[in-house]
N, C-alpha and C positions, 0 to 999 in steps of 0.2 A: 328658425333663419330670419332672422331683422335686414330686410332689401329696402333700402330708406328712396322712397321715391315723390317724398315730401320736398319739394327745392326753396321752398319759404320757410327751410327751417334753418337755412344757410346766409348770410350777408351775402350782396349780391358781389361786392367787390370779393369777397373769398371767393367764391362759385369762379367769378374768373381768372381769377388769379390761377386754380388748379386746373378746371376745365377745360378750358380755350389752347386753342394753339399757339397765338403771341398773346402782346397784352392787348389788353381792353380801352378799347379809346374811354370811357366812362372808371377806368380803375386806374386808383393810385396805386395797388399790389401788382408790379409786372411780373408776369407770368411768364416760367421757364420756357426758352424757345429750342427745339428740334429740328432738324432739321439729317432727313436719314434719306437719303437718295436709295438706301437696299430695304429699308424697313416696309413692311406690309403696311398700311394705312385703311383703316375701318374704319366702323359707325362714328357717328358725331364728329367725323372728319379729322380725330385723333390717333397718335396711331399707335399700334395694335402691336399685342405683346403673347404670344400664346401663355396660355392658363398653364402647366403645367412649370415655364420657366418665372412666370409671378409666384404661385409657391415658394418652389425653390429662396428667390430673394428674400418672401416673408420671412420666411424659414429660416433663411441667414442672417435677417435681420434680428429675427426674433434671437437665435444664440448672441449675436454681437450685440443685442440690448441687455441679455442676461449676464454678459459678460462683463459687460462696463461697468455694472450694474455689484457684480462681485468682487471686480478690482477694487472696485472705492472701499468694499469692508474688508479686502483683502491687504492695504495697504499699512493701515495705522494696527491692524492683527499682527502682523509681521513685528514690526516696531516691537509692540508691545510683548510679542515673543518671546523675543531678543533680552528684554530686560528681566522674565518670566526667568528665561531657561541660565543666563549669565550673570541676574545682578545678586550680587553681596558673593562674590566669586571674585578671590583676588589668583587668577589661574597662574600668572609672569611670577607673583611670590611663592607659589605653592610648587614652582617646580622646581625655585632656586634652593626651596628648603629640603623637596626630597633631594635636588644634586649634593648638597652638602651633606646628607646621610647615607646616601651612598656612597660617597667618596668617603667617609669615616668609615663604613663597615665594611665594604666592599671593595675599597681603591685602595688600602694601605697593603706591606707585603705581610705576609705569613712566615711568622720568623721560625726560623730552621730547629729551633729546640724539642724534645719531645716529654710531655709530659712520662712517660718510663721513664725515666734515668732520673726522677729526683723522690726523694723517699716524702711520700704524700704520706706517712702517718705521723713527719714530727711538724704538729702546724705551725712551731716555735719558728721551724728554719724560711718559713714564708715569713713571719711577723718579724723575725730580723734582716729578712735580707730583701724580701721583695718588697718595697714603697712605692715604686715612680713606674709606668709605663714600659717608661726607659729602661730600668734596669732588670737585664737578664741574667739568666744562671749561668754559669762558665763554658769555656768552652766543649768542656766535657761533656757537656750536655748537647751539644748542636748536634744535626744530620745535615749530610751532605743535599744541595739540592743545584742540579744542574743551571735551573732557572726560575725568575722570579719568580715567585708563585702567589696568587689573590686569589677571594673566595670565588671566581669563575672557575680556578683549574684547583679545585677540591677532585679528589677525587678514590676518596677512601673515607669510611669513617676516623680512621684516625688523621686523616685532614683536615675534616670536621673539627675534632676535637685540640688542633693545632690550632685551624681559624678560632676558635672559639676564646682560648687560654692564651693568645698574641694579640689579637687583631681588636675581635668585638669587648669582652670584659674588658680590657684597660680602658678603649675609648669611654666607655660606657660607664662604668663605676672606677671613673678618677681617684686617682689616691689622694691621700692626706697626709698632712704632718701627722706624729705620733700621741702627741697633745691637743689634736682638737678633733672633735667628733664630726663625722659624716653629717652635711642638711640635709633637712627633708626635702626638697627639694632641688633635686639636681640638674647640670645643665648639657648639652653636648654643643659643639661645631654653633657659638656664639650663645643666644639668648634661649634655644627652642628648650624647654621645660622636659623634664622625663617624667613622664604618668605614672604614677601607681607600681609596679614590679614590672619584672619582666616575668616571660614563661616561657619557660623546656618542655616542648610537648612532640610525644613519638607516639606513632602507633604500630601496632605489631602482629605480624599472621601467626598461626597456629602450627602445633607440625602433623595435621590434619587439611589444610588448605590444596594440598593438591594428591593426583594420586597414582606413585609411582607404576610403570609399566611390569606384572607382575612377573611377563614372564622375560624380561630381560634379569628383572634380578632372581628368578627359581623363588617368588615367594610360595610357599607352601603352606595350608590351613589356617591357622590367625597369627603366624607370623605378621608385625609389625614395623614397615619403615619408614619415621619421619621423611614429610616431605612441605616442603615451606616454599608456601604460593602465594599468589595474589590476595592481596586486604577481603575483595568478595568473595575468597570460596571459606574464610574462616578467623576471625581476631582476638588473638590472647587477649583475654579481659582478667586477666589471675594476678592478688595480692601478693604483694612481695612483703614476708615479714621480717624481722631482724633486723633492718640496717634505717637508721634515722638521719633525718635532716641533721646538720649540723647547722640550722642557720635557726633555727625551730626548739622551744623548748623540750624538754624527755616526754612530758604529755602535754597531749596538748585534747582542749575536752572532755577528760575523763581519760583516755586511749593513750596507747604510747604515737610517740612519733613516730611514723612512720617518714624514707626517705622518696618517695614519690607510687602514686595509687592511679588504678584507671579511673576515672569520669566517665561517662556518659556524654556526648553533644546535648547537654541540657539545661538547667539551671544551675546544677553544680559548679561546673566552668565554663559556663559561656564559650564563647568564640565563631568565628566562620570560617564556612567552608572556605578551603582554597584549589584552587583548578591548577593542576601541574601537569606535567608531559604525559604522563599515564594513564591518572586518570583522577577523580575528585574526590579528595581527601575529606571529612568528616570535622567536627572542633572538638572530639571527645578523643581517647588516649591518655598515655600516662603525662602527668603535669609535671610538675614541678616550678612554683613559683618566687622567685629575686625580689624582693623590695627593692628598692635604689637606693632608700636608706642604709644598705649594708657598704661594709667595703670591698673593698678592690681584693684584699688578702682572703674575708670572709669567701668568699665567690669563688675564691681559685681554691677553696680547700673544699667547697662543694661542686665545684666542677671539677677536682680530682676525684674526689669520693661518688660524684654518677659514672667517671670512666672506671672506675676500679669496679662497682659492683655487676654489673655496669648497665647504663641506661641505654645506649646504643647494645642492641645486638646483632652479630653477624652474620647470624642465618633470620632472624624472625623482624627484625626491622624494615620497615617498607618506607616511612615519612621520619622525620623530625624537622624542627621547625623551633626557632629562634622569634620570639613576636613582643613588642613594646610599643607604646602609644610616646607621642611626645606633643607638645602644646607652642605654638609661635605666636606672641602676644601682639606682633608688627602686623601680620597679618589675619589674626584672628581665629584660625585652622588646628585644628588636628591634624597628626599625620601618621597613621599604622604603616608600621615597618611590620615586617613575615619575611621571614628569610631562615629556607626551607631544603630541605632536602630528598630525591626518593631515591627508593634503593630496590631496582628489581629484582627479583626470585635468584637470578643468575650473578648478581652482584655488581653490576653499573650503576656508579651511583651519577644522578645529575643534580648540582644546584643549580634553586632558581627562588628568585627574587619577588615579592608584591611591595608597592609605595604606594600608598594612596590618602590622600587627603579631601579630607573631608569640614564641615562645621557642625556645632551644636547652638540648637535655634534659642536665643535668650531675646526679653522682649527688648529691653534697650538698644540691641542691635537691627534685630529684623522685623520689628512692630509694624514698620513701615514699609517692608518688601511684603509681610503677610497681608497687611491691606490690598497692594495693588494687585497680588498673586489673586483675592476675593472676584477685584475685575476682571481678572483675563480672566477666572474663570467665570462668568455670569457672558463673556464673548464664546467661550467653550460651548456651554449651555445654546448660544443661539445658535453655532454652526451643527450643534445637533440637532436639533429643532428642524431647523433648512433641511439638512438629509433625511430626516426623517418625511420630512412635507415630503419633497420631489420623489421622495422612493414609494408614496401613499399616491400619488400624482402619477406616478407612470404605474402603478399595480390598475391604477383606474382606467387610463387609456390607454395603456397594450395586454390588461390584462395578466400580463406576467410579476413575479416576483424577484426571482434571482438573478434574472437578467440584468436585474438594474446594477447587482454589486456584479456582475462578469465583466464592466464598463469598466477602462483601466480608471476612469479618472474617480470613479467612484469608488474604486475597491480600492486606490491610494489613498481618499476620505474617510475612508469608512477604518481604517487603517490604525489614521492618524490622530480620527475620536477615540479609538479603544485604548490607544497608549495616552493619547492625554486623560482619561480616566484614572489608570492605573497608577500616572505620575502623580496626581492629586491627592490618590487614596494612599499614596507612599506616603509623602510628602504631607499631609493631617497627620497620620501616625508617627513619623518623626516627629512634627510639633509639637504631639502629647505626652511620648517617651522623654523628647527634651525639657518639657516645662515638669514629667512627674517624676522624674528621677535624680535624689538630689548628691546621687552620689558624683557626680561632673560639676565639682568644683574643688578646686585646690582651697585643704591641703587633699590630697585624693584616696591618705592611706597606705598600706603597705598589705596591698594587694592587687590584683589583675582586675582594672577596669573592663568587665565584659561585658558593662551597657554599653561602651563605646564602639565595640564590637558591632553588636546588634544597630547604632545609630548611623556604622561606616555600613552598614548592608544596604541599609532603607537608604541614604545617601548618596552612594552608590548607582541605585537602582534608579532612582530619581535623575541625575546624571546620564547613566547610559541609555536611558527610553528617552530622555528630552536631544539626545546624539541623533537617535535613530529618528524623529521629531523634527529636528533641524534640515535634515535633508530630505522628509516628505514635502516639509511646507517651502522651502524656497525650491522645491522640483514642481509645484503649484503652480511658478510664475512661467513655465515653458502653455501650459494653458491659457494662458491669457495673450502668449503669443500672437493664437490664430484671431487675434482681431485685425492682426498686420500680416499678408502674407509671405510680406518678405522678414520679418522679422520668425513668426512658425513655419518657416523653411523645413525648419531638423524633423520638426511634426508629422506636416505635410509627408516629407519624402520619408518614414518611416512606417505615416499610415499609406502612402503607396505601393510599397515590399513588405506589409507585414506577412503575407503569408507566404511569400518565398524569402524573408527572410527568419518566419520561425524555424522553417524544414532546414534553414541552414545553421542557424546557431544547437539545433537538435543534436543536427550530426557532427557539429562541431563539435557539441558538450561529452560525445558518444565518444569520437575518435579521442578525445585527449582522455577521458577513464581508458579506452582500452591500453594506450601506453601506460596511464600509471600502473593501472593490474601489472604490465609485464613489467614496468622498469620497478614497483616495487618486490616484484619476485626474483629478476636479474639480478639486481642490487640492494633491495631493501636490507638483507641481512651485514651489511659491512659502511654503508652511508647511511648518514640521517637521514638527507634527503630523500629518500625510497624508503624508510622505513615504517612509516604506513601509508594508507591510502589514504587521508585526508594531506599529509604531508608532500607526498609526489605528484598527488596533483596540482597543487601552490606551485612544485616546483615546476614543472610544466608550465603553468602558466608565467614563473617569470621568467624562463626561459624565453620564451614569444617576444617580452618585452627586452631582451638583451643583458638580461639579469643572470650569469652566468657562473657566478662567486656562491662560497662555501658557505652553508647555514652553521651558526655554531655548536648547536644540538644540545645545546643546554649542561656542559660541562668538559670541554677539551679537545669536540671533533673537530674541530675549524682545522682547514688546512691554508700553505696560500696559495696553490694553484686555484684552478678552476672546476667545474663538472665536471666537463668533460674528461680533462686526464686521471681523474680517481674514476671514472668512470673505465675508462683504459687500462688503468692498474686493475679492478676489480676483474672486469670482461675483457680483455683482450681482443676475443671476434666476435663477440658478439654488441660491443660496443656502438662502435661507429657503423655500422646496422640500425640499431638504435634509433639512434642520435641520427642519420641523418632522414632515415625514413620516417621519423615524425617531425622534421622541419621540414621538407619536402613535403606533407599531403596535409600537415597542418599549418606551416605556416606562410609556405607557397603558393598553398591553395586553396584552402578553407577561407582561411582570414583575407586571403586579397577578394575570393567569393562575396565574402559580403560589403568590403568594399566597394565590389563593384556593381553590387546589386543596390545598396545607398550611391553611389555616384548617379546607377539610372534611374530610382526614381526619384533625385536629386533634380536628373535634366529634365523628366516629364514635367515637373512641378514648376520650372523656371519657363518652360517654356508655354503656360497655361495665363499666365501672366507678363509676358514677354512686351507684350501690345503697349502693356499700360509700365510710360517710364517715370522713373523716379520722383522727381519733379512733381509731375502730375499726379502723382498717385502722396508727394505728402500735402503739397496745395488741397488735393480734393480733404486731406483729415486733418488740416487745421481750419476750411470751413468746416464742414463738420463737427469740429470744437465750437468753432464760436457761435456760429447756429445753434449749437445746445448748449450756448450757455448766454443764449437773446432772454430777455424779460420775461417773453411770451413764453417757448420750451420751460424755464425755470419755474415759474407758475402755472403752467399746466402738470406740471413735473408733482406739486404742491398740491395742485388740488387731490389726485391718483393718491399719493400718499394719507390724505385726507380722509378720502374712500376706502381706505384698505385694498388700493388697486394698484395699478402699475402697467407701464408700455408694455411688455412684454404679455401682460395678461388680454389688453384690449386686442396684440396683433395676434394672440392667437387665437381669439373669438374670429375674427377677421376670416382667416386663416381657414375656419374651421367651416365659416358660412361658406367660402368659397369652392371646399370642395364636400361640403354638405349639396347645393344648390348643383354644382358640375356631375354629382351623381344622381341626384334626381332626373335631372334631362338627359343622361343617358340610359338609366332604366325606360324612357320613351324611345331613343333611339339609341340600340345598339350600336348602325354604324357610325358613331362618332368617336371619332381620333383624336385625342388627345393634344397631339401638336397642333390639330387645324382647326381650336376654340383658342378665338383672341378675348383678351380683354382692351375696352380701354381706358379712358380717363373720364369716360362717362359710365362705362359699365362697374369698373374698377369702386366706384364714389355709392354706387347701390350696394355693396356689400357689408356695410356697415350704418349702422342706425344714426341717427341725428342727431341720439347722446353721445355714441362712441367715439364719433367724427369732434362734435363736441368738447371731449373729452380729451382728446389724442390732440387737438388742437388746427387751427388752418397748416401754420410752417410742420408743422410734422405730418401731417397725412401729401404737403405738397412737396417736400422730402425725398416720402418715402414713394411715390411718385417717377421723382426724378430718378432717383437711383436703380428703381424697378430697367428703367428706359435706357438710361446710361450703360447701365452691367448690361443689359440687350446691345445698345451697339459696339460696347469695349467686346460680347462676345462675336457679333458676328466681321469683327476687323481681326479678333483674333483666329476665326475658322478660316476669314479670307488668306492672311498671313501662313497658314498651317496648308488650306489650297493650292498658295503659287506655291509656296516648296514641296512640296507633293508632285506636281504638274513638270516644274523646273527640272524636279529627278529624274522623273518617269520620261521628259525629253530628251535629257544628258544618257539618258539609260539607252533609250533606243538608237538614239543617233550612234551610239556608240557600238550597237551591236551592228550598223549599216554600214560604218565607218570603215570599223577597224576591217571586213574584211578587203577591202577596196582596197585601202592602205598598205595592207601584207601583201598584196597583187602586184599594188606598184612596186613598192621595194624588192620584191622579187623579182619585176622584169626590170629593173634598173641594178640591181647585182648579176642581171644574164649578160642586160647590155655592156658591161663594166668587163667582164671575164671574154664577152666575144673582141672588145675592142686590145684585152693583152693577146690575145688570140692573133687577131691580122696584124697589129704594128712585129709579135714574134714571125710572122709568115713575112713581113717584107719586107723587113731582116736576113733575111734567110736567102732570101729572090736578089736582092743587093750582092751577096756575097757571090752567088753564083754567075749572076753577070757579068761578074768582075774576072770567073777564070774562063767566060762563056760558050756556059751549058745552061738550060735551062732546066730548076727544079723538079725534082718525080717527091711528087707527095705520094704518104701511104695510104692507103688506098681505105683503109679502117680508121678513120678520122673524121670524123663527121663535122667536124664543127667548120672546116674547110673545103674550097670547091676543090674537086678533083680534076686536076693537072697530067695532062700528060709530056712526056721528053719527047721534042722534032729536036734531031742531028740538025748542025746548020747545015 
């Protein structure tokens, strides 16, 4: 433990500036002047500060120095991360592309004619009659619809077929004049180029995917009753022979042409997993690819054949989709279009959709971004190294491993770094597949571009991961708010009441879970908002912020009124009790308790810094910045950097020296109280070696001791203010306890005197009346309020 007693190592002027009460006459550097009437003065004629308080201030200085260093590194990191996450992406342009495709595929009305009324076997009928999307069959083929129907109103498999035939196919496969062949590259809604082929896909369940109740059906022996359940219970993978695809040759690769076959989710079909309302659907199933080079007439004949066979089975179908890609040259982006329906075992049809914009790496457009990504990766490696180093130091000093991770800021940093590594891994695979795949250029050919599905998955994963990282990176700014108590009031308030908040939040989540389960049981069979546990939980949280509107339910479950009227229709007796119990318990009590606890923590933290005005804090901050930018301080930092050290390291050594020395002294005399041990400017200097003092610099050591004494002074002022407030409150309380009974007695006396005055006036009035009649009044003997008089005859 270095204790420097060699005063000759220091310059005389510097020593006088730091370790004297006032300025030295022979010194050109004035010393800070401290005039505290209420602070103990110790050895050496300097201000004495309790040792625990000195250690506390040094710890804060270490934290502050570390935060300033991290902040300098953090600011350019945030800027680079924004370029990394959003560079090369035209999000606004992608929105308008998706808007155009969505309006085209979903916004148009479904025509009320049905394929059932047409002679589908006569291809000449279509060839001669259907030449334009607006050319519809005669009125005899029309059905009657009460309202205008769009894609989101699809409620049956027949509606799905009608939407395909009257909306999607006519808008995608535009008709052409009879003497003109379709071009190899079609466009949709402007300059959006259709890529390769469109894919119809369906997934079916088997007749053994569920087990009927034998008692209800009275099944005996080996009797079998078909039961079509979820896909997870079993999938139909049989091949269908005897049906040919009219858009393909009769013989394909030496085998008969088949209308559609089952393909696994692998290299044969490609594709992407799709997350729906009911389940997660794999990329396999029964697949039919339709090249965009085919005419509208040919595609309609194929569509009629698919309905005739049928492609969608009333009992077996659980999922059906239409998938294709477009490329927009203006934004240099591909867009995936997936329009699909989910069919429950009970027959409910839920239409849904997925539009995703993504990019393919090309050297001409993305080489600059790739170079930038490399430098950003080096930045991430620096943070990984720093995190590992801090973890190692924590383990070395504390002897613990997992405790470091369970710190909130360290946990966020760990998650951030892990996600960054996943993003870079996905991005490198995306680069590699984009470069190696030769099928991602025009012309794409008459096949579904399965490689684009893989690139879509990789690109979307990086986008979603970066979205999480954006939140984590920007939340780290709260960590640096601790540099100023006023700016860090949020984190300080939460930290002040974190145990109480944790308990209330657990109770809050548990209570909402209880009501979510009750709501699912009461209303889940008829209301989409409560049909599952996660949806029920989300609905209750929405209600807390005032959103009582109905959800769409994936297809036609939307209502004009709100949630509460729908609940009343389902269960008129229990709806009111359920709703108001939830509102009163969760909203009025628990939610407001969270606000109250935060307010209490805010008040407690604010009272600790009430002694220092905002103007004084700003002035002190500006002075601190000015001192930090001085030539001497900058040169000292450079020398530390050149030696591989930092001010944080030096302060940590000084703190350890003070603690070790105090433990040695305390070992010799165990009766020593920590708060009775004081440090002066003379003794404080001796806990750093001459080399450490020279490394830190004269100005920095002077500022450090000045901050220690100033903080001690402010603590004393704050303590005095709080003590005065407590004393004033105690005096007011004691005075009230003494004066309130006396005041009550005086009020009672005043009331009795007023009553006596009223009775006396009444008596005098009666006396006057009697005197006029010539007799004296005789008062009742039982009247205690009046004197007893006897009537004396004249």
